[in-house]
ROKOL-604716 format. One record per residue (C-alpha): residue number from 1; chain; z, y, x. Coordinates in Angstrom, 3 decimals, padded with zeros to 6 digits, always signed. Layout:
residues N
[NUM,'A',[Z,Y,X]],
...
end
This chain:
residues 182
[1,'A',[-002.210,-116.178,+078.258]],
[2,'A',[-003.200,-113.790,+075.539]],
[3,'A',[-004.284,-110.543,+077.212]],
[4,'A',[-001.039,-108.247,+077.470]],
[5,'A',[+000.993,-111.045,+076.510]],
[6,'A',[+003.036,-112.646,+079.187]],
[7,'A',[+004.018,-115.715,+077.173]],
[8,'A',[+001.717,-118.471,+077.709]],
[9,'A',[-000.007,-120.303,+074.564]],
[10,'A',[-000.526,-124.001,+074.113]],
[11,'A',[-003.869,-124.845,+073.099]],
[12,'A',[-005.983,-128.028,+072.127]],
[13,'A',[-009.890,-127.481,+072.587]],
[14,'A',[-012.818,-129.803,+073.369]],
[15,'A',[-015.822,-127.979,+074.315]],
[16,'A',[-019.261,-129.769,+073.561]],
[17,'A',[-022.417,-127.911,+075.158]],
[18,'A',[-025.821,-129.050,+075.045]],
[19,'A',[-028.631,-128.004,+077.443]],
[20,'A',[-032.089,-128.755,+078.533]],
[21,'A',[-031.272,-128.084,+081.869]],
[22,'A',[-030.354,-130.268,+084.961]],
[23,'A',[-027.133,-128.493,+085.671]],
[24,'A',[-026.476,-130.778,+088.789]],
[25,'A',[-029.570,-129.429,+090.065]],
[26,'A',[-028.798,-126.084,+088.840]],
[27,'A',[-025.362,-126.285,+090.821]],
[28,'A',[-027.233,-127.112,+094.004]],
[29,'A',[-029.562,-124.195,+093.637]],
[30,'A',[-026.488,-122.012,+093.049]],
[31,'A',[-027.495,-121.169,+089.870]],
[32,'A',[-024.518,-122.728,+088.104]],
[33,'A',[-021.386,-122.355,+088.851]],
[34,'A',[-020.002,-125.430,+090.427]],
[35,'A',[-016.374,-125.252,+088.869]],
[36,'A',[-017.579,-124.311,+085.572]],
[37,'A',[-020.028,-127.173,+085.702]],
[38,'A',[-016.846,-129.815,+086.700]],
[39,'A',[-014.989,-128.808,+084.019]],
[40,'A',[-017.406,-129.072,+081.529]],
[41,'A',[-018.902,-132.202,+082.801]],
[42,'A',[-015.983,-135.086,+081.274]],
[43,'A',[-018.515,-136.996,+079.601]],
[44,'A',[-022.268,-136.502,+079.808]],
[45,'A',[-024.395,-137.987,+077.148]],
[46,'A',[-028.491,-137.966,+077.936]],
[47,'A',[-030.543,-137.594,+074.617]],
[48,'A',[-034.042,-137.915,+075.123]],
[49,'A',[-036.332,-135.521,+073.135]],
[50,'A',[-037.672,-137.023,+070.016]],
[51,'A',[-040.975,-137.448,+071.085]],
[52,'A',[-039.907,-140.247,+073.601]],
[53,'A',[-037.876,-141.545,+070.426]],
[54,'A',[-040.374,-141.724,+067.504]],
[55,'A',[-038.689,-144.654,+065.878]],
[56,'A',[-035.748,-142.311,+065.016]],
[57,'A',[-037.743,-139.808,+063.033]],
[58,'A',[-038.018,-141.747,+059.778]],
[59,'A',[-034.123,-141.843,+059.355]],
[60,'A',[-033.941,-138.336,+060.700]],
[61,'A',[-037.001,-137.142,+058.273]],
[62,'A',[-034.811,-139.170,+055.256]],
[63,'A',[-031.490,-137.683,+055.891]],
[64,'A',[-032.864,-134.195,+056.618]],
[65,'A',[-034.954,-134.296,+053.227]],
[66,'A',[-032.050,-135.288,+051.276]],
[67,'A',[-029.996,-132.394,+052.707]],
[68,'A',[-032.663,-129.906,+052.188]],
[69,'A',[-033.583,-131.323,+048.874]],
[70,'A',[-029.868,-130.618,+047.932]],
[71,'A',[-029.506,-127.352,+049.688]],
[72,'A',[-032.684,-125.844,+047.834]],
[73,'A',[-032.050,-127.829,+044.445]],
[74,'A',[-035.260,-129.416,+044.873]],
[75,'A',[-036.335,-132.972,+042.976]],
[76,'A',[-037.483,-134.171,+046.219]],
[77,'A',[-036.410,-137.613,+046.928]],
[78,'A',[-038.617,-139.935,+049.668]],
[79,'A',[-041.541,-139.211,+052.152]],
[80,'A',[-044.932,-140.821,+051.024]],
[81,'A',[-046.152,-143.814,+053.175]],
[82,'A',[-048.964,-141.652,+054.244]],
[83,'A',[-046.571,-138.961,+055.716]],
[84,'A',[-044.408,-141.005,+057.208]],
[85,'A',[-046.950,-141.706,+060.551]],
[86,'A',[-047.937,-138.310,+060.532]],
[87,'A',[-044.036,-137.343,+061.155]],
[88,'A',[-043.858,-139.985,+063.759]],
[89,'A',[-047.027,-139.591,+065.575]],
[90,'A',[-046.321,-135.897,+066.255]],
[91,'A',[-044.748,-135.126,+069.889]],
[92,'A',[-042.320,-132.466,+068.402]],
[93,'A',[-042.533,-129.899,+071.243]],
[94,'A',[-039.861,-127.923,+068.930]],
[95,'A',[-037.479,-131.437,+068.884]],
[96,'A',[-035.012,-132.062,+066.333]],
[97,'A',[-034.997,-128.262,+065.154]],
[98,'A',[-038.375,-128.012,+064.868]],
[99,'A',[-038.279,-131.285,+062.490]],
[100,'A',[-035.456,-130.119,+060.394]],
[101,'A',[-037.545,-126.913,+059.771]],
[102,'A',[-040.547,-129.216,+058.926]],
[103,'A',[-038.871,-130.859,+056.563]],
[104,'A',[-037.135,-128.176,+054.676]],
[105,'A',[-040.312,-126.250,+054.469]],
[106,'A',[-042.276,-129.353,+052.849]],
[107,'A',[-039.464,-129.681,+050.621]],
[108,'A',[-039.423,-126.462,+049.477]],
[109,'A',[-043.152,-126.277,+048.769]],
[110,'A',[-043.191,-129.934,+047.345]],
[111,'A',[-044.063,-129.963,+043.889]],
[112,'A',[-043.633,-133.880,+043.401]],
[113,'A',[-040.282,-136.063,+043.908]],
[114,'A',[-042.074,-137.741,+047.164]],
[115,'A',[-043.205,-135.529,+050.349]],
[116,'A',[-046.643,-135.918,+050.855]],
[117,'A',[-049.263,-135.232,+053.453]],
[118,'A',[-050.051,-132.172,+051.483]],
[119,'A',[-046.520,-130.882,+051.671]],
[120,'A',[-046.697,-130.859,+055.700]],
[121,'A',[-047.917,-128.501,+057.782]],
[122,'A',[-051.415,-128.562,+058.582]],
[123,'A',[-051.089,-128.959,+062.603]],
[124,'A',[-048.529,-132.184,+061.844]],
[125,'A',[-050.822,-133.658,+058.608]],
[126,'A',[-054.082,-133.146,+061.068]],
[127,'A',[-052.554,-134.142,+064.374]],
[128,'A',[-054.259,-136.952,+066.107]],
[129,'A',[-052.700,-138.356,+069.152]],
[130,'A',[-055.754,-139.212,+070.718]],
[131,'A',[-057.355,-135.876,+070.801]],
[132,'A',[-054.163,-134.480,+072.162]],
[133,'A',[-054.426,-132.951,+075.860]],
[134,'A',[-050.722,-134.343,+076.392]],
[135,'A',[-051.668,-137.891,+075.189]],
[136,'A',[-052.534,-139.154,+079.052]],
[137,'A',[-049.606,-136.874,+080.325]],
[138,'A',[-045.785,-138.314,+080.955]],
[139,'A',[-042.953,-136.195,+080.509]],
[140,'A',[-041.041,-135.304,+083.785]],
[141,'A',[-038.036,-137.539,+082.785]],
[142,'A',[-040.646,-140.501,+082.302]],
[143,'A',[-042.244,-139.715,+085.945]],
[144,'A',[-038.970,-139.334,+087.639]],
[145,'A',[-037.620,-142.716,+086.036]],
[146,'A',[-040.603,-144.986,+086.649]],
[147,'A',[-040.454,-143.477,+090.187]],
[148,'A',[-036.736,-144.099,+090.628]],
[149,'A',[-037.090,-147.426,+089.569]],
[150,'A',[-039.807,-148.185,+092.171]],
[151,'A',[-038.405,-146.791,+094.988]],
[152,'A',[-035.170,-148.898,+094.094]],
[153,'A',[-037.081,-151.810,+093.652]],
[154,'A',[-038.767,-151.541,+097.072]],
[155,'A',[-035.633,-150.725,+098.913]],
[156,'A',[-033.257,-153.278,+100.605]],
[157,'A',[-030.063,-151.162,+099.386]],
[158,'A',[-029.183,-148.231,+096.879]],
[159,'A',[-028.528,-146.156,+100.130]],
[160,'A',[-031.768,-146.982,+101.098]],
[161,'A',[-033.098,-146.069,+098.267]],
[162,'A',[-031.358,-142.638,+098.101]],
[163,'A',[-032.635,-141.522,+101.312]],
[164,'A',[-036.105,-142.089,+100.450]],
[165,'A',[-035.553,-139.939,+097.245]],
[166,'A',[-034.035,-137.455,+099.065]],
[167,'A',[-030.834,-137.451,+097.091]],
[168,'A',[-026.843,-138.211,+097.658]],
[169,'A',[-026.317,-141.876,+096.510]],
[170,'A',[-023.728,-140.752,+093.758]],
[171,'A',[-026.854,-138.853,+092.305]],
[172,'A',[-028.722,-141.557,+092.378]],
[173,'A',[-026.148,-143.643,+090.691]],
[174,'A',[-026.046,-141.190,+087.729]],
[175,'A',[-029.487,-140.879,+087.450]],
[176,'A',[-029.856,-144.759,+087.221]],
[177,'A',[-027.331,-144.528,+084.781]],
[178,'A',[-028.873,-141.975,+082.802]],
[179,'A',[-032.056,-143.667,+082.461]],
[180,'A',[-030.383,-147.124,+082.009]],
[181,'A',[-031.840,-148.446,+085.358]],
[182,'A',[-028.820,-151.088,+085.684]],
end
């Protein structure tokens, strides 16, 4: 109903929302409204961060290169064989937005039809995964996935595993689905 209008209006909408927070946990902590969570949570899609799927970087980089070259009226058409491994090896703490901005910046400064290592920001061009302190660390989601997998493997049932993990069996079911542990 519109404000001040007693006559209801029919609408057809679909809401797509994204977050990097665990909303189920936030609901349990009282930091997110439960009724809103259940209204929004019709279909949940889990997309791991870019650092966990480096095989996606070349396709995404090529797509955003084409888009950025067209938008900035530049003749850059490809990424050099030397630059691509640098893009794939970088951990992308800013996720996809950082990749998009990096590609756009590189396209803008490029003077060639091929985006090279010299066109990349120095922190990416010179990145060495072995020198990174993050190289020995796992993400929290990787640790959670491995822990759930281990507990389930050593439990007589899913109910027992949920009890050991200190979560509801329905939560365990959702987390197994999220991490594709079926």
